[in-house]
C-alpha positions, 0 to 999 in steps of 0.5 A: 899443445893439443892435437887441433892447435899443433895440427893448425901450427903445422898449416902455419909451416905449410903457409909459409913455405908457400909464401916463401917458395913464391918469393923465391926463398928457396933455403927459407921454404926448406926452414919452414916446411921440414919442421910442419913436415915432421909434425904432419908425420907425428900427426899421421896425416898422410894428405898433410904430409904429401903437400909438405914433400912436394913443396920440399921437392920444388924447394930443392929443385929451386936450389938446384939440389936435384937428387934430393928434389926427387927424393920429396918427389917421390916420396910424394908420389907414393904417399898420395898414390897410397892414400888413394889420391888422385889429386895430390897424385897429379900436383906431386908427379 
């Protein structure tokens, strides 16, 4: 599978996770988001990694997994700051 295909797959995972979050299915969202996070890390796509981390924070928050939600949220915030991505930083905060 080429890099563009793998990037596309990561976006599919992100979209699926967002849809599941919107539907209140946090567990299923995490199941979609985790493989996408790993893939975006492998592809060295820091902005995409930040988006996955933010979505995972929201999913864990919905499941009342506060510690895990905070951990993902802090990682997202650190990533955004490292990339000087003010939009992602604001969304992650």
